[in-house]
BAPAFI-724553 format. One record per residue: residue in three letters; x, y, z of N, C-alpha, C, O in turn. Coordinates in steps of 0.05 Angstrom, whole numbers, plus 5000, padded with zeros to 4 digits. Example, Ala and Ser with C-alpha at 12.3 -4.5 7.8 and 13.67 -1.06 7.14 Angstrom:
<rs>
ALA526448865156524649105156526449345156528549345169
SER525749555142527349795143525850015157526850235161
</rs>
This chain:
<rs>
UNK501749765000500050005000501850255000503650275016
UNK501250434982502850674979502250885001500250865015
UNK504151075005503651285024501251445016499651535033
UNK500851484990498551634981495851504988494051644996
UNK495751244985493251104992492751095022490451105031
UNK494951075037494651085067493551365075491751385092
UNK494751575063493851845069490851885061489352015075
UNK490151765038487351785029485451655049483251765054
UNK486251425061484551295080484251465106482051475117
UNK486351585114486251755138484452005133482852075150
UNK484852125110483252355102480252275101478552425109
UNK479752045089477051945086475651905113473351975116
UNK477151795132476051755158475352015172473252035185
UNK477052215168476552485180474052615168472452725182
UNK473852595141471452715127468952575136466852695139
UNK469052305139466752155147465752245175463352275179
UNK467652295193466952385220465552655219463652705233
UNK466652835202465453105199462653085187460853235195
UNK462252905168459652865156457652765177455352855177
UNK458552595195456752485215455752705234453452695243
UNK457352905239456653125257454153275247452253325262
UNK454153345221451853495211449553305202447253385205
UNK450153065192448052895182446352785205444052705201
UNK447452775229445952675252444452905266442852855285
UNK444853145256443353385266442253535243442853775239
UNK440453415228439553535202437953795206438353985191
UNK436153795225434454035229436054275238435754495227
UNK437854225257439554445267441454545245441954785243
UNK442454355229444254425207442854605187443954805179
UNK440454525179438954685159438154955171438155155156
UNK437454965196436755215209439155415208438755645203
UNK441555305213443955475213444455575185445155805181
UNK444055405165444455495137442455705130443155915118
UNK439955665137437755855132438456125144438256335130
UNK439156135169439656385183442056535170442056775168
UNK444056385163446456495150445756625123446656845117
UNK444156485107443356585081441756845083442357045069
UNK439856855101438157095104439857325114439457555104
UNK441657275133443357495144445157605122445357845119
UNK446457425107448457515087447157665063448457815050
UNK444557615058443257735035441357965042439958065024
UNK441358045067439458265075439858525059437858655053
UNK442358585053442858845040442958825009443659014995
UNK442258584998442058564969439458674960437558724975
UNK439258724934436758834923434558634927432258714935
UNK435058374923432958174928432158174957429758154963
UNK434158184975433558185003431858415012430058385029
UNK432458655001430858895008428058874996426058945009
UNK427858774971425258744958423358554973420958584972
UNK424558364987422958155000423158175030422457985045
UNK424058405040424058465069425458245086424358145106
UNK427958175077429457975092429958065121430257895139
UNK429958325126430458415154428158345172428358355197
UNK425858265161423558195177423157885179421357785192
UNK424957745165424657445165426157325188428657355190
UNK424757195206425857075229425656765228427256625240
UNK423656665214423156385213422756285184422456445166
UNK422756025181422355915154419455975145418955995121
UNK417655995164414856065157414756355146413256405127
UNK416256535158416456805148417456805119416456945102
UNK419556645115420756635089418756535068418556655046
UNK417256335075415256225056413056425049412056425027
UNK412456595068410356805063411457035046409957145029
UNK413957105049415057335035416457275009416757444992
UNK417357025005418856954981417356734966417456504975
UNK416056794944414556594929416456404914418756464909
UNK415356174907416855984890417356104863415556224851
UNK419856074853420556184827422055974810423355794822
UNK421855994784423655854766425456064753425356304760
UNK427055984733428956174721427456414709428456644711
UNK425256364695423856574681422956784701422957024696
UNK422056694725421056884746423357044758422957264767
UNK425756924758428057054770429757214750431657344757
UNK428957194725430557294703431157594705433357674698
UNK429257754714429758044715432058114734433558294729
UNK432357954755434557994774437157894761439258024762
UNK437057654749439457534737440557714715443057754713
UNK438857844699439758014678441458244688443358334676
UNK440658354712442158564724444958464733446958614730
UNK445058224743447658114751449358064727451758124728
UNK448257964705449757904681450958164670453058164658
UNK449458384673450458644663452458784682453359004677
UNK453258634703455358734720454558874746456258964761
UNK451958894751451059024776451758854801451758604799
UNK452458984822453158844847450858834867448958994865
UNK451058644885449158624908446258604899444458734910
UNK445858444879443158404868441758164881439858194896
UNK442757924875441757684887443357584911442357464929
UNK445957654909447857574930449857804933450157964915
UNK451257814955453058034960455358024939456457814932
UNK456058264930458158294910457358194883455058214875
UNK459358084868458857974842459457674842461057584859
UNK458357514825459057234823461857204812462957374799
UNK463056974818465656904806465256824777466856894759
UNK463156674772462556564745459556554740457956584759
UNK458856504715456156424708456456154694457956114675
UNK454855954704454655704689452455744668450155794675
UNK453155714643451355754621450055494614451355294608
UNK447355484615445955234610443655284591443055514583
UNK442455064582440155084564437755204577437155134600
UNK436455394564434055524575431455384569431455184555
UNK429355494579426655384574425155554554424455454532
UNK424755804560423155964541424856204531423956354514
UNK427256234541428756474534431656414526433456574531
UNK432156184513434856124505436556044529435655894546
UNK439056144529440956054549440256164577439156384579
UNK440856014597440556104625443356154636445256014629
UNK443556354653446056414666445656384696444356544710
UNK446856174707446656104735449156204750451356114744
UNK448756374770451156484784452556284801451256114814
UNK455156304802456856154820458556354835460056514823
UNK458456354862459756554878462156434892462656184892
UNK463756604905466056504920465156334944466656164954
UNK462656384953461656214975460555944965460855744979
UNK459355944941458155694931460055514917459755264918
UNK462055624903463855464887465355244902465555014892
UNK466355294926467855084940466154834945467254614946
UNK463554864949461854634955461654444931461354204935
UNK461754554907461754384883464154204883463953964876
UNK466454304890468954154890469053954913469753724909
UNK468354054937468453874961466553644959467153424967
UNK464153684947462153464945463253244928462953004936
UNK464353304905465453094887467752944901467952704899
UNK469453094915471652974930470652794952471552564956
UNK468652894968467652744991466152494983466152294998
UNK464952494959463652244949465752024947465151794954
UNK468052084936470151884933471251804960471851574965
UNK471552004979472651945005470751765021471651595036
UNK468151805018466251625032466451335021466151145036
UNK466851314995467251054983469750914995469650685002
UNK471851064997474350955009473950875038474750655046
UNK472551045053472150985081470450735085471050575103
UNK468350705069466650475072467850215062467650005075
UNK469150225039470149975026473049905033473849675031
UNK474550105042477350065048479050055023481450015024
UNK477850095000479250094974480450374968478950564966
UNK483050384967484350644962486650624942487850824935
UNK487250384932489450354913489050514888491050584874
UNK486550564881486050714856487250994856487551114834
UNK487851104879488951374880491751394868492651604861
UNK493051154864495651154852495551134822497551174808
UNK493151094811492851074782491951334770491851544784
UNK491151324745490251554730487151564731485851364730
UNK486151814732483251854733482452034710483752234704
UNK480251964698479252134675476552244682474752104692
UNK476152494675473652624679472752744652473752944643
UNK470852604639469852694613468052934618465952914631
UNK468853164607467453414614467653604591469053564571
UNK466253834594466254044573468954194573470554164591
UNK469354354552471754504550472054704572470054834580
UNK474454734584474954934605475355214594475755404610
UNK475255254568475555524557473055684564470855604558
UNK473455914576471256074586471056344570473156444561
UNK468656444568468256714556467956914579467856834603
UNK467857164573467657364594465657584585465657674562
UNK464057664604462057884598461858054623461257954645
UNK462258314620462158504642463858414666463158444689
UNK466158314659468158244680467557974694468957914713
UNK465557824685464957564697465257344676464157364654
UNK466757144682467256924663464856734664463556694684
UNK464356604641462156414640462756184620464356224602
UNK461455964625461855724608460255494620458655534638
UNK460755254610459355014621460454964649462755014655
UNK458654864667459454804694461954624695463754674710
UNK461954414679464154224680466754354672468854284682
UNK466554544653468954684644469954874666472354904669
UNK468155004681468955174703470255014725472355094736
UNK469054784732470154614753472954514746474554474764
UNK473554484720476254394712478454584722480754504725
UNK477754834727479655034737480255004767481955134778
UNK478654824780478954794809479854514818479554444841
UNK481054364799482054104806484354134827486254274821
UNK484154004850486254024870488953944860489253774842
UNK491054074871493854024861494553734865496053624848
UNK493653604886494453324891493153134870493952894869
UNK491253234854490153064833491253134805490752984786
UNK492653354803493453444776495153244761494753204737
UNK496953104775498752914761497252664753497952534733
UNK495152604767493552364761491252414741490252224730
UNK490552664738488152724723488652724693490752814683
UNK486752614679486752604649484052684639482052664654
UNK483752784614485952814594487553064600487053204620
UNK489453124582491153354585489453604581487253594570
UNK490353834591488954084587488454144558486254224551
UNK490454094541490154154512487953984500486254084484
UNK487853734507485753554496483053634507481053624492
UNK482953714532480353794544479254034531476854084532
UNK480954194519480054444506478954404478477954584465
UNK479254164467478154104440475154124440473853994457
UNK474054284423471154324422469654104408467554014418
UNK470654004386469353794370469453534386471653434392
UNK467153424393467053194411468352954399469852814414
UNK467852884374469052644362472152664362473552474368
UNK473152904354476052944354477152914383479252804387
UNK475653024402476453014430476552724440478452644453
UNK474552574434474452294443476752134431478051984446
UNK477252174405479552034393482152114407483851934411
UNK482552364413484952454427485152334455487252264464
UNK482852324469482752204496483551904494485051804511
UNK482451764475483151484472486151444468487351274480
UNK487351614451490251594446491851654471493851524477
UNK490951854486492451934510492251724533494151684548
UNK489951594535489451424558489951124552490150974571
UNK490151054528490150764521492350604536491850384544
UNK494650714539496850574552497350654581499350584593
UNK495350794592495650894619494250694639492650534631
UNK494950724664493750564686491250714696491250834717
UNK489150694680486650834687485250674709484650434706
UNK484550814731483250674754480450784759478750644770
UNK480051044753477451174758476551314732478151464720
UNK474151274724472951404700470351524708468751404721
UNK469951784700467651934709466452084686467852184668
UNK463752104686462352254665459452174662458551974675
UNK458052314645455252234639455351974623456851954604
UNK453751774631453951514618453951504588455451354575
UNK452251674575452151664546454751754533455551644512
UNK456151944545458752024534460851814540462551764523
UNK460851704564462851504572462551254554464551124547
UNK460051184547459550954530461050984503462250794493
UNK460951224492462351274467465351244470466651124453
UNK466451334492469251304498470051004500472050924489
UNK468350854514468850574517468750424490470450254484
UNK466850504473466650374447469050424430470050254416
UNK470150674431472550744416474950594427476650504411
UNK475150564453477350414465477250124456479350004449
UNK474850004456474549734448475249694418476449484411
UNK474549884402475249874373478249874369479349734353
UNK479650044385482550074382483949824393485849724381
UNK483049724416484449504429483549224421484949034425
UNK481149204410480048944402479448764426479448524423
UNK479048884450478448724473476848904493476749144489
UNK475648784513474048934532475649154546478149134550
UNK474349364554475649584568476949494593479049594601
UNK475749304607476949194632479549054627481149034646
UNK480048954603482648834597484649044589487049004593
UNK483749264577485549484570486449624595488749684599
UNK484449674613485049804639484549604661482349584672
UNK486649444667486249214686485549304714484449154730
UNK486349554721485849654748483449844750483049974770
UNK481949864728479550034728477349894744476349684736
UNK476550014766474549894783472550084795470950014813
UNK472550344786470650534797469650724776471250864763
UNK467050724772465750904753464051104768462351024784
UNK464451364763462951574776461251714756462251794735
UNK458651754762456851854742454752034754454352034779
UNK453452194738451152354746449752464721450752424699
UNK447552594725446152714703443852564691441752674684
UNK444152294689441952124679441951864695443851794708
UNK439851714692439551454705441451254692441451224668
UNK443151124709445150944699443950674691445050524675
UNK441750594704440750324701440250234672440950014665
UNK439150404654438850314626441550254612441650114592
UNK443750364623446350324611447950104624449950014613
UNK447150014648448849834664449649584649451949504649
UNK447649444637448249194623450249244599452049094595
UNK449749464585451449534562454349594572456249504560
UNK454549734595457149804606458649554614461049514609
UNK457249374628458549134638459548954615461548824617
UNK458048964592458948824568461448954556463348814548
UNK461449224555463749364544466249334562468449304552
UNK465849334589468049304607468949014609471348964613
UNK467048834608467748554610467448444639467948214644
UNK466648614657466248544685464748764699464348984688
UNK463948714723462648914739464649094753466849004760
UNK463949354756465649534771463849684790461449714786
UNK465049784812463549944831462850214818464150304799
UNK460650334827459850594816458950774839458050684860
UNK459251034834458351244853456651434838457451544817
UNK454151484848452351664835452551944848452651964872
UNK452452144831452552424840449952564832448752484812
UNK449252774846446952944839447853234838447253394855
UNK449453304817450353574814448653724794447353604777
UNK448653984796447354164776448754434777450154494796
UNK448254594757449354864758448455014783449855184794
UNK445954964791444755104814445955014841445555154861
UNK447254784842448454694867449154394865448154254847
UNK450854304883451454014885449753914908450353974931
UNK447653764902445653694922446053444938445353424961
UNK447253244925447452984939449552804925450252854902
UNK450452614940452252404928451752144943450752134965
UNK452451934929452151664940454251624961456651614955
UNK453451594986455451575008455851295017457551235034
UNK454351105006454550825014453950634990452150684975
UNK455550434988455150224968452950024977451949864962
UNK452150045003450249855014447449965016445549805017
UNK447150225017444550355021443550474995445050574978
UNK440950484992439650604969439550904972438851004994
UNK440151054951439851344951442451494956444551374961
UNK442251754954444551934957444252114981441952204986
UNK446352164995446252335019445752625011447252734995
UNK443552735021442853005015444653195031444953165056
UNK445953385018447953555030446653785044445953985031
UNK446253765070444753965085446454185096445454385107
UNK449054155093450954365104452454505083454554615088
UNK451454505058452954595035451954865024452054905000
UNK451055045042450255305033447555305018446955495003
UNK446055095021443455075008441255015029441454825044
UNK439155175029436855125045434655005028433955105007
UNK433654765037431754615021428954645031428454645056
UNK427154665012424254645018423154434999424354394977
UNK420954305006419854094990416854124988415454195008
UNK415754084964412854104959412053834947413253734928
UNK409953714959408953464948408153504919406653694912
UNK409053334901408653374873405753384865404953524846
UNK404053224879401253224872399753474883397453514877
UNK401153644898400053894908401354134895400454364900
UNK403354084878404954304868403354514853403854754855
UNK401454434837399954624820397354724834395754854821
UNK397054654860394754764874395455044884397855124883
UNK393555204892394055474902395355464929394355334948
UNK397655594932399155614957399755334969398855284992
UNK401155164955401754904966403654934990405255114991
UNK403454745008405054755032408054695026408654515010
UNK409854845038412654815034413754675060413654785082
UNK414854435056415854275078418954325082420354345062
UNK419854335106422754335111423654055119422053875121
UNK426254025123427453765125426253595148426053345145
UNK425453715170424453565192421653465188420553315205
UNK420353535166417553465161417253255139414953205130
UNK419453155129419452975106418452695112418952595134
UNK417152565093416252295095417652115074418452215053
UNK417951865080419151675061417251625038414851615042
UNK418351585015416851484992415051684978413651614959
UNK414851934988413152134976414752284954417152334957
UNK413452344932414752484910414552784917412452904919
UNK416952914920417053194926418453354904420353254891
UNK417453594899418853784883420853924901420154024922
UNK423453924892425554034909425954334903426354414880
UNK425754504924426054794922428554874937428954784960
UNK430155044925432755114938433055414941432155574925
UNK434455494962435455764966438455734972439155574989
UNK440155884958443055824959444756074964443856304961
UNK447256014971449256224974450456314947452556444946
UNK449056254926449656364900447456564892447556694871
UNK445356594909443256794904440756684890439356844877
UNK440256434892437756324882435856294906436556184926
UNK433456404903431556414926428956274920427556344901
UNK428256074937425855914933425655834904423555874891
UNK427755724894428155664866427355384859428355194871
UNK425655344840424755084831426554994808426455094786
UNK428254794814430154694794428754494775429854414755
UNK426254414782424654244765424853944772423353784761
UNK426853874789427153584796425253504818424653654836
UNK424353254816422853134838424652924851426152784837
UNK424352894877425952704892424152534911421952624918
UNK425052304918423852144939425952074960428252024953
UNK425152074985427052005006427051705011424951585014
UNK429451595011429751305016430551255045430451025055
UNK431451465059432351435087432051715100432451925088
UNK431351705126431151955142433351975162433652175176
UNK434951765165437151765184439551615171439851375176
UNK441151745156441052025148439052065125437851875115
UNK438852315117436952385095438252315068440152435059
UNK437152105055438052025028435852045008433451995015
UNK436552114984434452154963435252004938437551934933
UNK433151954922433551874894432152094877430152214886
UNK433152134853431852324835429652164821430151974806
UNK427152254825424852094815423852204788422352064774
UNK424752434780423952544754423852844753425352974767
UNK422052944737421653234735418753304740416953134735
UNK418253544751415453614756413953644730411453614730
UNK415353714709414053724682415153494666417353394671
UNK413653414645414553204628417053294614417453524607
UNK418853104609421453174598422752924586421752704590
UNK424852964571426652744563429452814570430453024563
UNK430752644586433552684592434952414594436552364612
UNK434352234575435551964575438551974570439951794577
UNK439452194558442252224551443452484563445652564555
UNK441952614581442952864593442153104577443353324581
UNK440053084560439353304542437353504554437053724544
UNK435853424574433953604588431953734569431553984570
UNK430753584551428853694532426153714546425253534560
UNK424853954543422354004557420054034536420654054512
UNK417554044546415254044528415154284509414554254486
UNK415854514519415754754503417654734479416954824457
UNK419954604483421854574461420854404439421154474415
UNK419554174445418554004424416154134410415854104385
UNK414554274425412254404413413154634394412054664372
UNK415154784402416154994385417554884360417254994339
UNK418954664364420354544341418354444320418854474296
UNK416254314329414154224310412854454296412454444272
UNK412254654311410954894299412755024278411855104257
UNK415355044284417255164265417454994240417655104218
UNK417454734243417754554220415254564202415454524178
UNK412954624213410454634198409954904185408354934167
UNK411455114193410955384182411455384152413455284142
UNK409555514138409755534109409155284094409555264070
UNK408055084108407254834095404254784099402954934114
UNK403154574086400354504091400154264110398054134111
UNK402354204123402353974142400654044167400854264178
UNK399053844174397453874199397753634216397753404206
UNK397953674242398353464261396053444281395253654293
UNK394953214285392853174305393953144333392853264352
UNK396052984335397052924362399952824359400652714338
UNK401552854379404252744378405352704406404352834425
UNK407352534409408852504433411652414425412052314403
UNK413552454443416352394438417452224460416952264484
UNK419052024452420351844472423151774463423651784439
UNK424951714481427651634473427651344464426251174476
UNK429251284444429851004437432750954444434551034429
UNK433250834467435950794477437350564464439750564459
UNK435850354457437050104447435750024420434249834418
UNK436350174398435250114372436549854362438649764370
UNK435149724343436149474332438749524317440449344316
UNK439149764306441649834292442050134294440150284296
UNK444450214292445150504291445050624319444750494339
UNK445350894319445451044343442651074356440651054342
UNK442551124382439951194395438751454383440151594369
UNK436251494389434951734377432451814393431551654411
UNK431452044387428752124397426752044376426952124353
UNK424751884385422751794366420251964370419051974392
UNK419352094349416952254349414652094337414752014314
UNK412652044353410151904344408152124337407252274354
UNK407452134311405752354302403352244287403652074269
UNK401052334294398552274280397952514262397152734272
UNK398352484236398052704217395152724208393752524203
UNK394152964205391653024191392353054162390852964144
UNK394553194157395553234129398553194131399953364141
UNK399552974120402252904125404153024104403253104082
UNK406753044111408653164092409252984068408952744070
UNK410053114046410752954022413252794027413552574018
UNK415052914042417552774048417952764079418552974091
UNK417652534090417852504119420652564130420952674151
UNK422652484114425452524123426152824124427452914143
UNK425152974104425653264104424253394128425353574140
UNK421853314134420353414157421853354183422053524201
UNK422853104185424253024209426853194213427553274235
UNK428153254191430553414192429953704201431453824216
UNK427653804192426854074200426254084230427054274244
UNK424953874241424453864269427153844285427553984305
UNK428953674274431453644288433053904289434253964309
UNK433154044266434554304266433454504285434854644299
UNK430754504287429454684306430054614335430454784352
UNK430254354341430954254368433754334375434354424397
UNK435554314356438454364361438854664366440654744381
UNK437254834354437555124358436655194386437655384398
UNK434655044397433555114423435054994446435255114468
UNK436354764443437354614465440254534460440854364443
UNK442154664474444954614469445854334476447654224464
UNK444554214497445253944504444553744481446153564474
UNK442153784470441353614448443153644424443953454411
UNK443953894419445753954396448453814401449553694382
UNK449453824425451953694432451853394426453753274415
UNK449553274433449252984429449152904399450152694391
UNK447953084383447853034354450653074342451552904327
UNK451853294349454553354338456553144347458253064331
UNK456253044371458152844382457552564373458852374382
UNK455552524356454752254347454052074370454551834369
UNK452852184390451652024412448751954403447851724408
UNK447352144391444652094380444652134350446252294340
UNK442951984337442352054309439952244309438652284329
UNK439452354286437252554284434552424289434252184289
UNK432652604293429852524299428852304279429352324255
UNK427452114290426051914274423051944279422151954302
UNK421551964257418651994259417251724254417851584234
UNK415451654272413751414268410851514265409751644283
UNK409651454242406851534238404951364254405151124255
UNK403051504267401051374283398451374267397651584257
UNK397051144264394551134249392351304262392551374286
UNK390351384247388251544257386951424282386451184283
UNK386551594302385451514328387251344345386451224365
UNK389751324337391651164352392051264380392351104399
UNK392151524384392551644410390051604427390151564451
UNK387751624414385251574429385151294439384251244462
UNK386051104423386050824432387950784456387350634475
UNK390150934456391950914479390651024504390650894525
UNK389451264502388151384525385851204536385351184560
UNK384451084517382350904525383450664540382150564559
UNK385750564531386950324544387750374573387950194589
UNK388350634580389150694607386850824623387350924645
UNK384450834611382150944625382151244627381051354646
UNK383451384608383551674610382651804583383752014575
UNK380751684571379751794546377752014552375851974567
UNK378252264541376452484545377052644570379052604583
UNK375252824576375552994600377953174597378553274575
UNK379253224619381653394620384253244615386453364617
UNK384052994609386452824605387852894579386552934558
UNK390452914580392052984556394352784552395352664571
UNK395052754527397452594521399852744529400252974521
UNK401652624545404152764551405752814526406052634509
UNK406853054523408453114499411052954500412252894480
UNK412052904524414652774528414452554549412952574568
UNK416052354544416352134564419352074565420752074545
UNK420252004589423051924592423251614591425451504595
UNK421051484586421051194582419451134557418751314542
UNK418850874552417550804527414850664532413950494516
UNK413550734554410950614560408850684538407550504527
UNK408650934532406851024511407850934484406350834467
UNK410450964479411650894454411250604447410650534424
UNK411550424467411250134462408350074454407949904437
UNK406450204467403650154459403150244431401950094415
UNK404050484424403650594397405150424376404150384353
UNK407450324383408950154364407549894358407449794335
UNK406449764379405049514376402549544359401649354345
UNK401249774362398649814348398949974322397050074311
UNK401449994313401950154288401349984264401650084241
</rs>
């Protein structure tokens, strides 16, 4: 055992003990975070507008600060983007994480000097908890790869911005720099296929022990490695035994990964986002991820079946029940207040508080990390039909993760009233419109992770038959525009 692995075990034990201190006192921990956030933001424009000086309790906060999404907070964010200080949080942000928007193009999520360290510490602590529980630390002597966006950043009004993963690349601890791959130069390559090929060349003869990234991107890396080496990834990297992932559900990929690797490897799930690093898998034995209650984020939860009612109740951590689907609402030391990130969670444990991501409060597709929402598909269809005589009765979209041949794709099931002369041309128009709206989807197309949209025609009354089959024909029931699974798609395919 090397000195480095011994040191890692000692460090892991220390971090585990610190985690126990706050995780065993969840209500007090969250109360301290809440009080600190309110105090630090009292003199901001947002704090003055919402009378933070009068907020003493979480009930006060719920009365004075309504639930918001990005569109509702946009007027404040735009002031910050233009360089104004003390708007949402004291001073100016260090960075903006640029992400795909919903109705207004790109979103700019602030990252402050207070919030940024928690993104780094959470990823580190996830690995340290794994070491502490399993006793496995030899991997720290090998090479680690983190498949991520380019670290090249732009600047606007004195604040740098880029993809979150690219920003995080600037904060890799010194003790990991020698072990970390790919090289800075390779990481800066914008074209994904070129980048993957360069990563394969750089890593092929290295002692890779840890590989991290969104499963759909890592799968492409593994496939290229297998093509080059003519053998499973586990034979190329004999000491590779830990896969770290986040962003999408790993389960649909697990069998494929084990086939590509040639054996099973341990995995750690993360729950990061531009808005904050919310949770990580702290145990290989327990279900769910440890919710980070001491990381500059105050959490509120709304039961998903009550979310669209008038004035739904906002629950704090001490009021949570197991197995209930909650919309997660956050207030952070980056200046997001009662902010709805759109994710729904369920708690798998209350001692400590562990969660699984159960979905989105609105229908969506994110089988590959693309975060496609209903408005995007509706706008894309409308744009593709403009200037034509094409008419659509009904449609829905679902991911096809395991096609019989070729790359995965988004499958559009459309019941036409008046169909296009050329279905492929129409599909391409939809695809182009989607790519303009959603940068994640565009990345997946450019990177050859997904092929372009595939349209499947649905016979007349096909959607009615589906709704009838589930007892929801008529009334206020609607066909979901998006599904992250193929329940509807499988029915429509069988009856096509």
